[in-house]
ZAKE-440086 format. One record per residue (C-alpha): residue number from 1; z, y, x. Coordinates in steps of 0.02 Angstrom, whole numbers. Each point is the difference from the previous one (the first is absolute). Last residue first. Example, Ala and Ser with C-alpha at 12.3 -4.5 7.8 and 13.67 -1.06 7.14 Angstrom:
2
 pos     pz     py     px
   2    357    -53    684
   1     33   -172    -69
//
This chain:
411
 pos     pz     py     px
 411   -143   1803   -415
 410    -73     84   -159
 409   -189    -24     46
 408     12   -185     34
 407    100    -40   -151
 406   -136   -111    -77
 405    -23    -81    167
 404    182    -25     31
 403     13    -97   -168
 402   -159   -108     58
 401     82    -31    165
 400    157    -66    -94
 399   -106   -104   -118
 398   -105    -86    135
 397    165    -36     99
 396     82    -75   -168
 395   -151   -105    -48
 394    -41    -64    174
 393    179    -43     41
 392      7    -85   -173
 391   -154   -104     43
 390     65    -52    166
 389    172    -52    -53
 388    -73   -136   -118
 387   -133    -46    124
 386   -191     32    -35
 385    -27    142    117
 384    119    -89    135
 383   -123   -128     27
 382     46    -56    175
 381    -60     27    186
 380   -114    157     -5
 379     94     48   -164
 378    149     42    101
 377    -78    160     85
 376    -66     88   -162
 375    151    -64   -104
 374    129     88    129
 373   -121    146      8
 372     18     26   -180
 371    188     -4      0
 370     11    116    157
 369   -114    128    -82
 368     98    -14   -161
 367    162     31    101
 366    -87    147     93
 365    -51     80   -178
 364    174    -28    -79
 363     84     90    149
 362   -122    139     -6
 361     27     14   -184
 360    184     22     23
 359    -14    124    147
 358   -128    109    -82
 357   -102     70    139
 356   -151   -123    -13
 355   -125      1    140
 354     40   -162    108
 353     60   -123   -122
 352   -114     70   -131
 351   -151    -37    118
 350     47   -175     25
 349     39    -41   -183
 348   -171     67    -40
 347   -100   -109    126
 346    113   -145    -51
 345    -40     37   -185
 344   -198      1     26
 343     14   -164    111
 342     69    -87   -146
 341   -101     85   -128
 340   -162    -53     95
 339     57   -189     22
 338     25    -54   -171
 337   -188     62    -49
 336    -60    -67    172
 335     72   -172    -59
 334   -113      8   -153
 333   -156     23    117
 332     46   -143    125
 331     36   -137   -122
 330    148    -25   -111
 329     94   -154     51
 328    -65    -23    184
 327     -3    199     35
 326    175     15    -69
 325     66   -136    106
 324   -102     42    164
 323     94    176    -15
 322    167    -75    -36
 321    -14   -117    150
 320    108   -163      2
 319   -101    -77   -142
 318     80    -99   -138
 317   -101   -102   -130
 316     28   -155     93
 315    -61   -176     47
 314     55    -55    179
 313    -93   -121     93
 312    111    -90    126
 311     57     24    184
 310    166     69    -40
 309     -5    142    116
 308   -194      0     10
 307    -21     23   -188
 306   -187    -36    -50
 305    -54    109   -141
 304    -13    -21   -187
 303    -32    130   -141
 302     79     39   -157
 301    -62    129   -137
 300    146     93    -74
 299    -92    159    -31
 298   -186    -16      5
 297   -122    -64    136
 296    -76    183     40
 295   -120    103   -105
 294   -110     75    133
 293     32    -95    162
 292    -15   -163    -71
 291    -51   -119    141
 290     46    123    122
 289    187     13    -67
 288     -2   -190      8
 287    -38     -9    182
 286    126    138     41
 285    137   -108    -96
 284    -45   -153    108
 283      8    101    157
 282    156     86    -44
 281     98   -164    -32
 280    -49    -65    178
 279     57    166     71
 278    160    -13   -105
 277     42   -175     84
 276    -46     70    179
 275    125    133    -30
 274    132   -121    -59
 273    -34   -100    170
 272     41    155     95
 271   -119    -20    166
 270   -122    105   -112
 269    105    159     26
 268    149    -21    104
 267     77    160    -33
 266     82    -40   -169
 265     76   -145     90
 264    113    129    100
 263     82     64   -159
 262     36   -161    -78
 261     66    -72    163
 260    121    148     17
 259     69    -30   -168
 258     25   -179     20
 257     83     35    175
 256    119    121    -81
 255     26   -120   -141
 254     34   -147    120
 253    115    108    117
 252     96     39   -167
 251     47   -181    -32
 250    168      8     89
 249     57    150   -113
 248   -134     17   -144
 247     93    129    -96
 246     67    103    141
 245   -145    -11    120
 244   -115     52   -146
 243    109    129    -46
 242     18     74    175
 241   -197      5     11
 240    -11     81   -164
 239    128    133     31
 238    -74     41    178
 237   -173     15    -73
 236     54    104   -140
 235     99    122    112
 234   -149     13    119
 233   -112     40   -155
 232    122    127    -72
 231     -5     92    167
 230   -183     12     21
 229    -33     41   -185
 228    135    139     15
 227    -95     75    150
 226   -172    -11    -96
 225     79     81   -153
 224     48    151    110
 223   -173      3     83
 222    -87      3   -164
 221    -70   -166    -89
 220   -177    -64      9
 219     -9   -103    165
 218    177    -70    -24
 217    -57    -61   -169
 216   -151    -89     83
 215    122    -80    126
 214    106    -64   -148
 213   -160    -66    -78
 212    -52    -89    159
 211    167    -91     -4
 210    -10    -55   -171
 209   -179    -55     32
 208     61   -105    140
 207    141    -87    -99
 206   -124    -16   -151
 205   -117    -97    107
 204    135   -103     86
 203     65    -69   -163
 202    163    -85     57
 201     66     15   -178
 200    171     53     62
 199    -58    148    107
 198    -53     81   -172
 197    161    -39    -81
 196     89     73    142
 195   -109    154      8
 194     28     29   -197
 193    194     -3     33
 192      4    102    150
 191   -124    135    -87
 190    122     -1   -169
 189    151     20    122
 188    -92    146     85
 187    -37     80   -176
 186    192    -18    -58
 185     52     73    159
 184   -113    150    -14
 183     46     28   -178
 182    186     12     60
 181    -57    121    141
 180    -80    122   -117
 179   -152     81     78
 178   -143   -131    -31
 177   -173     30     90
 176      6   -135    115
 175     92   -113   -127
 174   -152     25   -125
 173   -149    -56    129
 172    106   -149     63
 171     48    -68   -175
 170   -179     14    -67
 169    -60    -97    149
 168    134   -125      0
 167    -17    -28   -178
 166   -194    -21     17
 165     22   -118    141
 164    114   -103   -117
 163   -111      1   -142
 162   -149    -59    111
 161     99   -141     39
 160     23    -50   -168
 159     -3   -196     38
 158     18   -101    147
 157    147   -104    -27
 156     74    -69    165
 155    -11   -109    152
 154     60     54    163
 153    179    -58    -27
 152    -57   -180    -28
 151    -41    -11    199
 150    188     -7     23
 149     19   -179    -85
 148    118    -49   -131
 147     22    158   -117
 146      3    -30   -196
 145     91    163    -35
 144    -61     95    145
 143   -191    -30    -15
 142    -65    -13   -169
 141    136     62   -100
 140     44    144    107
 139   -179     54     13
 138     -8    -10   -181
 137    161    100    -17
 136    -75    142    121
 135   -166      8    -85
 134    104     15   -161
 133    103    152     67
 132   -173     76     34
 131    -81    -41   -165
 130    155     85    -83
 129    -23    149    112
 128   -180      1    -63
 127     60     28   -179
 126    124    126     48
 125   -134    102    103
 124   -121     -4   -145
 123    134     83   -104
 122     37    136    125
 121   -181     34     28
 120    -36     29   -184
 119    152    108    -14
 118    -70    109    151
 117   -178     13    -80
 116     85     53   -157
 115     95    130     89
 114   -156     59     97
 113   -102     52   -156
 112   -174    -86    -27
 111     56   -165    -52
 110    -89    -28   -167
 109   -183     -8     21
 108      4    -72    191
 107    110   -144    -53
 106   -123    -34   -160
 105   -161     -6    117
 104     71    -92    152
 103     64   -140   -123
 102   -179    -54     24
 101     53    -91    159
 100     78   -125   -119
  99   -176    -66    -47
  98      2   -110    161
  97    136   -108    -70
  96    -76    -20   -169
  95   -165    -42     73
  94     68   -135    117
  93     89    -80   -135
  92   -136     13   -109
  91   -125    -82    130
  90    127   -154     15
  89     11    -19   -189
  88   -190     10    -42
  87    -31   -148    118
  86   -135     36    148
  85   -144   -108    -21
  84   -113    119    103
  83   -101     52   -163
  82    177     52    -77
  81     36     96    157
  80   -161     99     -5
  79     28     25   -189
  78    184     65     29
  77    -71    124    132
  76    -53    104   -150
  75    186     45    -15
  74      7     54    187
  73   -155    100    -31
  72     90    115   -117
  71    142     -2    112
  70    -99     68    144
  69    -80    131   -111
  68    175     62    -51
  67     52     15    193
  66   -158     81     38
  65     24    132   -126
  64    174     34     65
  63    -74     15    179
  62   -139    122    -65
  61    127    123    -60
  60    116     37   -145
  59    -45   -141   -108
  58    126    -32   -139
  57    -88    109   -138
  56     92    -35   -164
  55   -100    -61   -143
  54    170     -8   -100
  53    -49   -164    -80
  52   -119    -96    111
  51     45     55    171
  50    184     52    -17
  49     44   -132   -126
  48    -92   -122     87
  47     76     22    158
  46    171     23    -64
  45    -29   -164    -89
  44    -65    -87    156
  43    152     53     92
  42    121    -66   -126
  41    -74   -169     -4
  40    -30     -7    191
  39    188     32     46
  38     94    -76   -159
  37   -116   -147    -37
  36    -38    -29    178
  35    185      5     54
  34     44   -119   -138
  33   -131   -131     39
  32     21     10    189
  31    198    -16    -29
  30    -25   -170    -93
  29    -97    -46    146
  28   -193    -43     38
  27    -43    -98    144
  26    118     -5    155
  25    169     95    -25
  24     22    162     99
  23     89    114   -112
  22     92    131     93
  21   -119    143    -10
  20    -32     -6   -186
  19    183    -26    -42
  18     45    154    131
  17   -126     98   -103
  16    126     13   -156
  15     47    182     39
  14   -168     63     58
  13    -91    -56   -168
  12    156     75    -92
  11    -25    169     98
  10   -179    -16    -50
   9     40    -14   -185
   8    138    128      6
   7   -132    122     76
   6   -112    -35   -156
   5    151     31   -116
   4     42    170     89
   3   -194     44     -7
   2      6    -35   -186
   1    149    117    -14
//
């Protein structure tokens, strides 16, 4: 009975995650406060109850120990941030967001059966589909509704790109093994919707990652699934191109041109002005890391760098590189406590994707591998580790691999 209640708690967290993912207001919004109270409040109570009251052992391996040590040092990071004039509110906001990765532990504890994992995936799917439709609505509102010039078509909301890529990955893996025609049609429809949402963000990094992950899936699945993937991919490309031509009509050439330009500009290297901007940003951040390599600068600490695009000094706390972001905030030693479990779970997921015989857990392992590789690659150009979708992807992927690890001898 107690485990049922704990699972209901996690189901509820998944069911209302669309609120968490969809809020994009600047500063601290009402939704932020409510989400922090529900998400972080219930999580901290659970952790306190398990560790302090029940004295339950949560550590299965060195990766688990490294996660707990990382968050211990994150708490101590408050004093570093305070000494660097970071306000408590800014530090606390980052801490509450980062701490959601700790949902790894309760998900691993209470979702050991396939039916429970499947139910959790369905609930998350429904929440993410809401985000997909909101992306379409946001794109329509920004471009189509008030369209005056064709170039407006290439402007969009760039949120939750990682969620769209994860949905494409899970959908692709599951549709390849699906035997029922109706379920295949539903999954293909979900892949098309999420692909369209991803395209509408004009986020070239995530476009490229999605293509790379599709190729990775092709390498890992058997011959029959390879043939299906090739067939479904061709259908998907034809449908998406047809939909763009139909929806945008006379402006479709502008959209195709913009998509092509986004792809080709990623090959320009330092000639791309956005790349030059990030390199200037990186130089300043690396200098700050060298100044405080052991303890970092503190969560929420701002810095300034010259912005070559708009030609002014930009003051920001955001870094377009997740690895530099963590080293800058926490110092190199503490960052290693974060990096160790990340690499550990990637290696485990890769092994399980090849070696597991059980079809369901093989799909889960491969989907988790795709999700973690998405973060591994994207964090070279953004800070996905501390984005709302990123922390959930980490927690769920860690949990699924942790569940498989506990069942390793059975499956």
